[in-house]
C-alpha positions as a Python dict, from the first residue, in 0.01 Angstrom:
ca = {
    (1, 'M'): (0, 0, 0),
    (2, 'A'): (5, 328, -195),
    (3, 'T'): (-218, 612, -77),
    (4, 'P'): (-505, 677, -323),
    (5, 'V'): (-480, 1013, -498),
    (6, 'F'): (-735, 1266, -615),
    (7, 'A'): (-606, 1327, -970),
    (8, 'Q'): (-280, 1243, -1142),
    (9, 'P'): (-83, 1530, -1296),
    (10, 'E'): (26, 1494, -1656),
    (11, 'S'): (318, 1268, -1724),
    (12, 'G'): (643, 1455, -1683),
    (13, 'S'): (491, 1721, -1456),
    (14, 'D'): (681, 1811, -1140),
    (15, 'L'): (351, 1860, -954),
    (16, 'R'): (246, 1613, -687),
    (17, 'A'): (-90, 1438, -669),
    (18, 'V'): (-328, 1520, -384),
    (19, 'P'): (-391, 1222, -150),
    (20, 'V'): (-759, 1139, -105),
    (21, 'S'): (-949, 990, 189),
    (22, 'Q'): (-1149, 679, 97),
    (23, 'R'): (-1378, 715, 398),
    (24, 'N'): (-1752, 753, 339),
    (25, 'G'): (-1833, 1121, 273),
    (26, 'V'): (-2122, 1140, 521),
    (27, 'L'): (-1898, 1001, 796),
    (28, 'E'): (-1630, 1255, 704),
    (29, 'V'): (-1878, 1544, 732),
    (30, 'L'): (-2017, 1417, 1062),
    (31, 'S'): (-1665, 1381, 1205),
    (32, 'M'): (-1577, 1730, 1090),
    (33, 'R'): (-1891, 1878, 1246),
    (34, 'R'): (-1839, 1695, 1575),
    (35, 'D'): (-1488, 1831, 1629),
    (36, 'P'): (-1337, 2029, 1341),
    (37, 'F'): (-1005, 2078, 1523),
    (38, 'E'): (-946, 1710, 1593),
    (39, 'F'): (-1059, 1624, 1241),
    (40, 'A'): (-816, 1872, 1085),
    (41, 'D'): (-524, 1755, 1297),
    (42, 'R'): (-594, 1388, 1228),
    (43, 'R'): (-615, 1444, 852),
    (44, 'R'): (-294, 1649, 854),
    (45, 'E'): (-116, 1365, 1034),
    (46, 'Q'): (-246, 1121, 771),
    (47, 'Y'): (-203, 1321, 453),
    (48, 'G'): (-17, 1646, 518),
    (49, 'E'): (-138, 1999, 454),
    (50, 'I'): (-337, 1913, 142),
    (51, 'F'): (-580, 1626, 99),
    (52, 'A'): (-908, 1545, -76),
    (53, 'M'): (-1230, 1389, 48),
    (54, 'N'): (-1589, 1331, -53),
    (55, 'A'): (-1828, 1566, 126),
    (56, 'L'): (-2176, 1706, 68),
    (57, 'G'): (-2200, 1546, -275),
    (58, 'A'): (-1870, 1684, -404),
    (59, 'R'): (-1502, 1591, -405),
    (60, 'M'): (-1318, 1863, -220),
    (61, 'V'): (-953, 1945, -164),
    (62, 'T'): (-869, 2093, 175),
    (63, 'A'): (-561, 2316, 160),
    (64, 'R'): (-442, 2390, 510),
    (65, 'G'): (-198, 2656, 624),
    (66, 'A'): (-132, 3025, 567),
    (67, 'A'): (90, 2966, 264),
    (68, 'A'): (-183, 2769, 84),
    (69, 'A'): (-442, 3033, 180),
    (70, 'S'): (-222, 3303, 32),
    (71, 'E'): (-180, 3122, -300),
    (72, 'I'): (-555, 3066, -331),
    (73, 'L'): (-690, 3398, -206),
    (74, 'M'): (-435, 3626, -372),
    (75, 'N'): (-517, 3429, -688),
    (76, 'K'): (-244, 3585, -901),
    (77, 'D'): (-314, 3376, -1210),
    (78, 'R'): (-696, 3403, -1167),
    (79, 'A'): (-728, 3027, -1136),
    (80, 'F'): (-982, 3028, -852),
    (81, 'A'): (-1336, 3166, -845),
    (82, 'N'): (-1565, 3244, -552),
    (83, 'A'): (-1905, 3222, -719),
    (84, 'P'): (-1913, 2857, -835),
    (85, 'A'): (-1780, 2739, -497),
    (86, 'W'): (-2007, 2941, -269),
    (87, 'S'): (-2300, 2892, -509),
    (88, 'Y'): (-2273, 2518, -457),
    (89, 'F'): (-2347, 2574, -88),
    (90, 'I'): (-2563, 2887, -71),
    (91, 'G'): (-2637, 2990, -431),
    (92, 'P'): (-3011, 2916, -423),
    (93, 'F'): (-3047, 3111, -99),
    (94, 'F'): (-2806, 3407, -140),
    (95, 'N'): (-2808, 3436, -517),
    (96, 'R'): (-2572, 3702, -653),
    (97, 'G'): (-2477, 3847, -318),
    (98, 'I'): (-2145, 4033, -328),
    (99, 'M'): (-1955, 3721, -218),
    (100, 'L'): (-2102, 3522, -508),
    (101, 'L'): (-1958, 3741, -783),
    (102, 'D'): (-1614, 3725, -946),
    (103, 'F'): (-1352, 3923, -1132),
    (104, 'D'): (-1477, 4227, -1332),
    (105, 'E'): (-1838, 4185, -1221),
    (106, 'H'): (-1737, 4157, -857),
    (107, 'R'): (-1515, 4465, -886),
    (108, 'H'): (-1799, 4659, -1053),
    (109, 'H'): (-2053, 4571, -780),
    (110, 'R'): (-1805, 4621, -498),
    (111, 'H'): (-1711, 4965, -630),
    (112, 'I'): (-2075, 5074, -612),
    (113, 'M'): (-2139, 4904, -277),
    (114, 'Q'): (-1827, 5058, -126),
    (115, 'Q'): (-2017, 5388, -120),
    (116, 'A'): (-2240, 5235, 149),
    (117, 'F'): (-1938, 5157, 372),
    (118, 'A'): (-1734, 5474, 317),
    (119, 'P'): (-1610, 5652, 635),
    (120, 'K'): (-1881, 5918, 618),
    (121, 'K'): (-2152, 5653, 597),
    (122, 'L'): (-1997, 5455, 885),
    (123, 'H'): (-2004, 5766, 1104),
    (124, 'G'): (-2371, 5806, 1017),
    (125, 'Y'): (-2454, 5442, 1095),
    (126, 'F'): (-2269, 5479, 1426),
    (127, 'E'): (-2477, 5780, 1526),
    (128, 'E'): (-2795, 5594, 1433),
    (129, 'M'): (-2710, 5267, 1605),
    (130, 'Q'): (-2571, 5392, 1937),
    (131, 'P'): (-2903, 5506, 2095),
    (132, 'V'): (-3069, 5182, 1979),
    (133, 'I'): (-2793, 4976, 2141),
    (134, 'I'): (-2792, 5177, 2465),
    (135, 'D'): (-3168, 5136, 2498),
    (136, 'R'): (-3177, 4763, 2413),
    (137, 'V'): (-2881, 4661, 2630),
    (138, 'A'): (-3025, 4848, 2928),
    (139, 'K'): (-3335, 4627, 2897),
    (140, 'F'): (-3151, 4294, 2902),
    (141, 'P'): (-3304, 4057, 3160),
    (142, 'T'): (-3096, 3960, 3462),
    (143, 'G'): (-3042, 3629, 3642),
    (144, 'Q'): (-3009, 3320, 3423),
    (145, 'V'): (-2987, 3454, 3069),
    (146, 'K'): (-2900, 3292, 2737),
    (147, 'L'): (-2671, 3557, 2596),
    (148, 'F'): (-2665, 3419, 2242),
    (149, 'E'): (-3038, 3481, 2216),
    (150, 'Q'): (-3003, 3835, 2354),
    (151, 'F'): (-2724, 3917, 2109),
    (152, 'K'): (-2914, 3772, 1813),
    (153, 'E'): (-3226, 3971, 1896),
    (154, 'L'): (-3020, 4288, 1942),
    (155, 'T'): (-2815, 4253, 1623),
    (156, 'L'): (-3134, 4191, 1427),
    (157, 'D'): (-3285, 4506, 1584),
    (158, 'V'): (-2976, 4703, 1481),
    (159, 'A'): (-2979, 4554, 1131),
    (160, 'L'): (-3347, 4636, 1083),
    (161, 'E'): (-3297, 4989, 1215),
    (162, 'I'): (-2967, 5075, 1043),
    (163, 'F'): (-2991, 4861, 731),
    (164, 'L'): (-3365, 4883, 667),
    (165, 'G'): (-3467, 5200, 848),
    (166, 'M'): (-3802, 5044, 932),
    (167, 'E'): (-4015, 4984, 1235),
    (168, 'L'): (-4133, 4624, 1214),
    (169, 'S'): (-4373, 4440, 1440),
    (170, 'K'): (-4222, 4165, 1655),
    (171, 'D'): (-4402, 3903, 1446),
    (172, 'E'): (-4258, 4043, 1123),
    (173, 'A'): (-3908, 4072, 1271),
    (174, 'D'): (-3931, 3714, 1399),
    (175, 'R'): (-4049, 3597, 1056),
    (176, 'L'): (-3749, 3759, 886),
    (177, 'N'): (-3509, 3624, 1147),
    (178, 'K'): (-3640, 3271, 1100),
    (179, 'A'): (-3603, 3309, 724),
    (180, 'F'): (-3239, 3415, 760),
    (181, 'I'): (-3164, 3123, 993),
    (182, 'E'): (-3319, 2875, 751),
    (183, 'T'): (-3132, 3012, 450),
    (184, 'V'): (-2798, 2987, 633),
    (185, 'R'): (-2858, 2633, 757),
    (186, 'A'): (-2971, 2516, 413),
    (187, 'G'): (-2625, 2562, 265),
    (188, 'V'): (-2478, 2265, 451),
    (189, 'A'): (-2777, 2031, 420),
    (190, 'L'): (-2678, 1669, 378),
    (191, 'V'): (-2985, 1614, 155),
    (192, 'R'): (-2937, 1879, -114),
    (193, 'K'): (-3280, 1857, -274),
    (194, 'P'): (-3609, 2030, -184),
    (195, 'V'): (-3752, 1739, 13),
    (196, 'P'): (-4049, 1885, 209),
    (197, 'G'): (-3948, 1961, 567),
    (198, 'G'): (-3573, 1933, 496),
    (199, 'R'): (-3310, 2207, 531),
    (200, 'W'): (-3279, 2265, 156),
    (201, 'W'): (-3656, 2296, 112),
    (202, 'K'): (-3682, 2538, 406),
    (203, 'G'): (-3400, 2748, 262),
    (204, 'I'): (-3572, 2788, -75),
    (205, 'R'): (-3900, 2876, 99),
    (206, 'S'): (-3725, 3135, 317),
    (207, 'R'): (-3541, 3294, 22),
    (208, 'K'): (-3883, 3367, -134),
    (209, 'I'): (-4002, 3526, 190),
    (210, 'L'): (-3700, 3758, 196),
    (211, 'E'): (-3731, 3851, -172),
    (212, 'E'): (-4100, 3937, -133),
    (213, 'F'): (-4022, 4158, 167),
    (214, 'F'): (-3752, 4364, -8),
    (215, 'Y'): (-3937, 4400, -338),
    (216, 'E'): (-4241, 4519, -145),
    (217, 'H'): (-4045, 4811, 3),
    (218, 'I'): (-3798, 4901, -273),
    (219, 'D'): (-4012, 5166, -447),
    (220, 'A'): (-4044, 5363, -124),
    (221, 'K'): (-3668, 5344, -67),
    (222, 'R'): (-3594, 5468, -417),
    (223, 'A'): (-3840, 5755, -374),
    (224, 'T'): (-3670, 5912, -69),
    (225, 'E'): (-3310, 5911, 48),
    (226, 'T'): (-3272, 5805, 412),
    (227, 'P'): (-2958, 5712, 614),
    (228, 'D'): (-3021, 5334, 614),
    (229, 'L'): (-2828, 5087, 397),
    (230, 'F'): (-3138, 4986, 198),
    (231, 'S'): (-3183, 5344, 83),
    (232, 'V'): (-2809, 5396, 33),
    (233, 'L'): (-2789, 5096, -203),
    (234, 'C'): (-3094, 5221, -393),
    (235, 'H'): (-2916, 5554, -457),
    (236, 'A'): (-2548, 5448, -462),
    (237, 'E'): (-2363, 5557, -772),
    (238, 'S'): (-2009, 5487, -886),
    (239, 'D'): (-1776, 5757, -1020),
    (240, 'D'): (-1886, 5648, -1368),
    (241, 'G'): (-2254, 5691, -1284),
    (242, 'D'): (-2331, 5319, -1247),
    (243, 'T'): (-2616, 5221, -1014),
    (244, 'F'): (-2780, 4901, -894),
    (245, 'T'): (-3094, 4751, -1047),
    (246, 'D'): (-3383, 4652, -819),
    (247, 'E'): (-3268, 4291, -847),
    (248, 'D'): (-2913, 4391, -747),
    (249, 'V'): (-3038, 4579, -441),
    (250, 'V'): (-3254, 4287, -326),
    (251, 'N'): (-2973, 4034, -374),
    (252, 'H'): (-2720, 4248, -186),
    (253, 'M'): (-2960, 4334, 97),
    (254, 'I'): (-3044, 3969, 161),
    (255, 'F'): (-2677, 3876, 171),
    (256, 'V'): (-2553, 4173, 375),
    (257, 'L'): (-2833, 4158, 630),
    (258, 'M'): (-2762, 3790, 691),
    (259, 'A'): (-2387, 3844, 712),
    (260, 'A'): (-2420, 4144, 942),
    (261, 'H'): (-2627, 4003, 1221),
    (262, 'D'): (-2511, 3640, 1213),
    (263, 'T'): (-2138, 3708, 1221),
    (264, 'S'): (-2167, 3979, 1487),
    (265, 'T'): (-2382, 3754, 1705),
    (266, 'I'): (-2133, 3467, 1683),
    (267, 'T'): (-1838, 3695, 1761),
    (268, 'M'): (-2000, 3856, 2066),
    (269, 'T'): (-2110, 3519, 2199),
    (270, 'Q'): (-1751, 3398, 2187),
    (271, 'M'): (-1626, 3721, 2347),
    (272, 'A'): (-1882, 3700, 2627),
    (273, 'Y'): (-1797, 3335, 2691),
    (274, 'R'): (-1423, 3402, 2706),
    (275, 'M'): (-1467, 3702, 2935),
    (276, 'A'): (-1685, 3495, 3168),
    (277, 'E'): (-1432, 3212, 3162),
    (278, 'H'): (-1147, 3462, 3222),
    (279, 'P'): (-1284, 3732, 3458),
    (280, 'K'): (-959, 3931, 3456),
    (281, 'W'): (-1017, 4016, 3090),
    (282, 'Q'): (-1376, 4115, 3162),
    (283, 'A'): (-1255, 4345, 3441),
    (284, 'A'): (-980, 4497, 3224),
    (285, 'A'): (-1218, 4565, 2936),
    (286, 'R'): (-1474, 4712, 3177),
    (287, 'A'): (-1216, 4948, 3327),
    (288, 'Q'): (-1150, 5099, 2984),
    (289, 'S'): (-1522, 5130, 2912),
    (290, 'M'): (-1581, 5305, 3244),
    (291, 'D'): (-1304, 5552, 3160),
    (292, 'L'): (-1461, 5630, 2823),
    (293, 'G'): (-1803, 5713, 2963),
    (294, 'P'): (-2153, 5594, 2872),
    (295, 'T'): (-2179, 5758, 2528),
    (296, 'L'): (-1903, 5686, 2279),
    (297, 'T'): (-1766, 5899, 2003),
    (298, 'Y'): (-1656, 5732, 1683),
    (299, 'D'): (-1294, 5798, 1777),
    (300, 'D'): (-1344, 5625, 2115),
    (301, 'L'): (-1372, 5291, 1934),
    (302, 'G'): (-999, 5298, 1867),
    (303, 'E'): (-925, 5352, 2238),
    (304, 'M'): (-1086, 5021, 2343),
    (305, 'T'): (-758, 4830, 2318),
    (306, 'V'): (-843, 4554, 2566),
    (307, 'L'): (-1180, 4483, 2406),
    (308, 'D'): (-1011, 4490, 2066),
    (309, 'S'): (-763, 4221, 2174),
    (310, 'V'): (-1043, 4009, 2325),
    (311, 'M'): (-1239, 4042, 2002),
    (312, 'K'): (-942, 3943, 1786),
    (313, 'E'): (-857, 3643, 2002),
    (314, 'S'): (-1223, 3532, 2005),
    (315, 'L'): (-1228, 3560, 1625),
    (316, 'R'): (-909, 3357, 1611),
    (317, 'M'): (-1044, 3076, 1825),
    (318, 'C'): (-1381, 3066, 1650),
    (319, 'P'): (-1409, 3256, 1320),
    (320, 'P'): (-1779, 3305, 1233),
    (321, 'V'): (-1717, 3178, 879),
    (322, 'P'): (-1510, 2867, 948),
    (323, 'A'): (-1390, 2796, 593),
    (324, 'Q'): (-1343, 2962, 255),
    (325, 'P'): (-1428, 2755, -55),
    (326, 'R'): (-1305, 2834, -407),
    (327, 'M'): (-1347, 2658, -742),
    (328, 'A'): (-1054, 2596, -975),
    (329, 'I'): (-1164, 2733, -1313),
    (330, 'K'): (-858, 2597, -1490),
    (331, 'D'): (-585, 2344, -1416),
    (332, 'T'): (-363, 2491, -1147),
    (333, 'Q'): (-160, 2405, -836),
    (334, 'V'): (-145, 2475, -464),
    (335, 'L'): (188, 2432, -286),
    (336, 'G'): (312, 2214, -570),
    (337, 'H'): (3, 1990, -573),
    (338, 'Y'): (-194, 1939, -895),
    (339, 'I'): (-546, 2086, -885),
    (340, 'P'): (-748, 2008, -1199),
    (341, 'E'): (-1015, 2242, -1338),
    (342, 'G'): (-1351, 2199, -1166),
    (343, 'T'): (-1205, 2110, -826),
    (344, 'M'): (-1356, 2258, -511),
    (345, 'V'): (-1074, 2382, -287),
    (346, 'V'): (-1143, 2472, 76),
    (347, 'I'): (-931, 2689, 308),
    (348, 'P'): (-1004, 2571, 667),
    (349, 'Q'): (-943, 2898, 847),
    (350, 'M'): (-1084, 2762, 1173),
    (351, 'A'): (-796, 2512, 1178),
    (352, 'N'): (-549, 2764, 1034),
    (353, 'H'): (-616, 2998, 1325),
    (354, 'R'): (-468, 2735, 1557),
    (355, 'D'): (-150, 2677, 1364),
    (356, 'P'): (138, 2647, 1615),
    (357, 'A'): (372, 2783, 1347),
    (358, 'Y'): (223, 3127, 1417),
    (359, 'F'): (36, 3105, 1747),
    (360, 'T'): (195, 2996, 2076),
    (361, 'D'): (-25, 2753, 2274),
    (362, 'P'): (-291, 2792, 2003),
    (363, 'D'): (-572, 2624, 2202),
    (364, 'T'): (-529, 2875, 2487),
    (365, 'F'): (-724, 3200, 2511),
    (366, 'D'): (-454, 3467, 2516),
    (367, 'P'): (-550, 3816, 2389),
    (368, 'D'): (-197, 3938, 2462),
    (369, 'R'): (-82, 3755, 2150),
    (370, 'F'): (-222, 4056, 1959),
    (371, 'S'): (-14, 4308, 2155),
    (372, 'P'): (237, 4518, 1956),
    (373, 'E'): (521, 4332, 2130),
    (374, 'R'): (404, 3987, 2019),
    (375, 'A'): (181, 4055, 1715),
    (376, 'E'): (144, 3683, 1640),
    (377, 'D'): (-121, 3759, 1381),
    (378, 'K'): (144, 3939, 1174),
    (379, 'G'): (360, 3630, 1126),
    (380, 'H'): (192, 3580, 789),
    (381, 'R'): (-72, 3792, 621),
    (382, 'M'): (-304, 3490, 610),
    (383, 'A'): (-229, 3362, 961),
    (384, 'W'): (-530, 3549, 1104),
    (385, 'M'): (-811, 3603, 853),
    (386, 'P'): (-1157, 3596, 1013),
    (387, 'F'): (-1278, 3842, 747),
    (388, 'G'): (-1133, 3650, 454),
    (389, 'G'): (-855, 3777, 231),
    (390, 'G'): (-777, 3905, -115),
    (391, 'V'): (-1034, 4090, -324),
    (392, 'H'): (-1322, 3918, -144),
    (393, 'K'): (-1224, 4040, 203),
    (394, 'C'): (-1541, 4128, 394),
    (395, 'I'): (-1671, 4466, 278),
    (396, 'G'): (-1853, 4524, 609),
    (397, 'L'): (-1571, 4439, 849),
    (398, 'Y'): (-1542, 4793, 990),
    (399, 'F'): (-1917, 4816, 1039),
    (400, 'G'): (-1915, 4481, 1220),
    (401, 'Q'): (-1634, 4579, 1455),
    (402, 'M'): (-1803, 4911, 1526),
    (403, 'E'): (-2130, 4739, 1618),
    (404, 'I'): (-1961, 4470, 1830),
    (405, 'K'): (-1754, 4719, 2031),
    (406, 'T'): (-2053, 4946, 2094),
    (407, 'I'): (-2269, 4659, 2219),
    (408, 'M'): (-1995, 4509, 2435),
    (409, 'H'): (-1908, 4854, 2576),
    (410, 'N'): (-2263, 4894, 2703),
    (411, 'L'): (-2280, 4536, 2831),
    (412, 'L'): (-1958, 4587, 3027),
    (413, 'R'): (-2075, 4914, 3181),
    (414, 'D'): (-2422, 4789, 3275),
    (415, 'Y'): (-2359, 4428, 3382),
    (416, 'E'): (-2125, 4159, 3505),
    (417, 'W'): (-2172, 3799, 3393),
    (418, 'F'): (-2052, 3460, 3509),
    (419, 'V'): (-2048, 3094, 3409),
    (420, 'P'): (-2004, 2800, 3650),
    (421, 'A'): (-1649, 2680, 3719),
    (422, 'G'): (-1546, 2423, 3460),
    (423, 'Y'): (-1818, 2521, 3212),
    (424, 'R'): (-1726, 2468, 2846),
    (425, 'L'): (-1932, 2613, 2564),
    (426, 'P'): (-2082, 2325, 2362),
    (427, 'M'): (-2063, 2414, 1993),
    (428, 'D'): (-2276, 2322, 1693),
    (429, 'Y'): (-2055, 2330, 1382),
    (430, 'S'): (-2320, 2203, 1137),
    (431, 'A'): (-2350, 2545, 969),
    (432, 'L'): (-2205, 2865, 1113),
    (433, 'P'): (-2055, 2791, 1459),
    (434, 'V'): (-2318, 2855, 1726),
    (435, 'P'): (-2353, 2735, 2087),
    (436, 'K'): (-2587, 2440, 2137),
    (437, 'D'): (-2703, 2577, 2473),
    (438, 'K'): (-2722, 2947, 2364),
    (439, 'L'): (-2457, 3041, 2626),
    (440, 'P'): (-2643, 3051, 2960),
    (441, 'V'): (-2482, 3297, 3202),
    (442, 'T'): (-2569, 3463, 3530),
    (443, 'L'): (-2615, 3828, 3433),
    (444, 'V'): (-2599, 4080, 3718),
    (445, 'R'): (-2680, 4448, 3683),
    (446, 'R'): (-2407, 4677, 3812),
}
């Protein structure tokens, strides 16, 4: 019996049709969330690198592998767009954030926003964040501690301090944090309508909370220049004199603040888990941090080679953004497969990061794979891409790495942490990948 296909190319075309799964879309999504690695491997065995399925109310083509990622993300014939794909998932909640813009408009906004992430600004953020991090990490509780919760609280503190430049009450900070969580989770709601009490409804409600907060404070930020990102975006100006409107600033702040503290939290949770599971890496990273001293300089960040390898390997095994969707805005192809206009195409980078074509023993934690001698991530420019690729590569990636290394440096110097023998981190893949149990560890002060 012939395999059903997604769409037939025109007669006489040398393009191939994409095979399509006939399984119920809800079951497909549930299988994918339960174990995305097994799901990806099983579908590749059935259909190859490229296949289609019904999921979350849309027909999607999954294009696996570094070669497919390169064709889509480098986008040489401008056939794929970010905005209509991401907007399907998170548009109502992160409207017109930098990731939801395309082509000339994206380039225009990114050029202005780049002023906020220039080297001079990064040095300033580093000087502002380091005392906050030193103080907060020193106050971590000891004994049985859920590290995910500690990291999330800390990264929100840093985001509020460095991005907002505000002192907020705990109730207000908690209210904003809850709003960000609900907006993120709304994007992958199975019921994609504002049914009261559902994820979608909560996301829309939380977006309004965030908008009201930023609009309330924007006049004060425009009135006085301060070192925080909120103020920087209010005053950022391109070489041509272009600036952001109030609406632009609010949209970008909501998106960047979410991206900053969620992705950093996920990355550090994975790093902490792996260093508890593999104590030799924790000890090696700690030895470098002890050599560097309690207070870092900006240049010290580049000397943390062990921690850098642990971070890269943790990002490989669990990228905070597990997939990259794009929309075909005209008839096109991926690896010789016909992709008609209007098709959602998804790059499964979580699965791509475990491709044995580039990574030896891909399910094994092995930071040495990033050593100069092995450099497995260099086998293809899209083999390792936790920050995305092409023109939409994460604009805040250097800020994120700076924050992560500074927090982990202080954690390593101040504490040791352990998990029971045989412990495996149970993951929730229903939105961004987070631990179901919040990563309980035994945290001991040094």
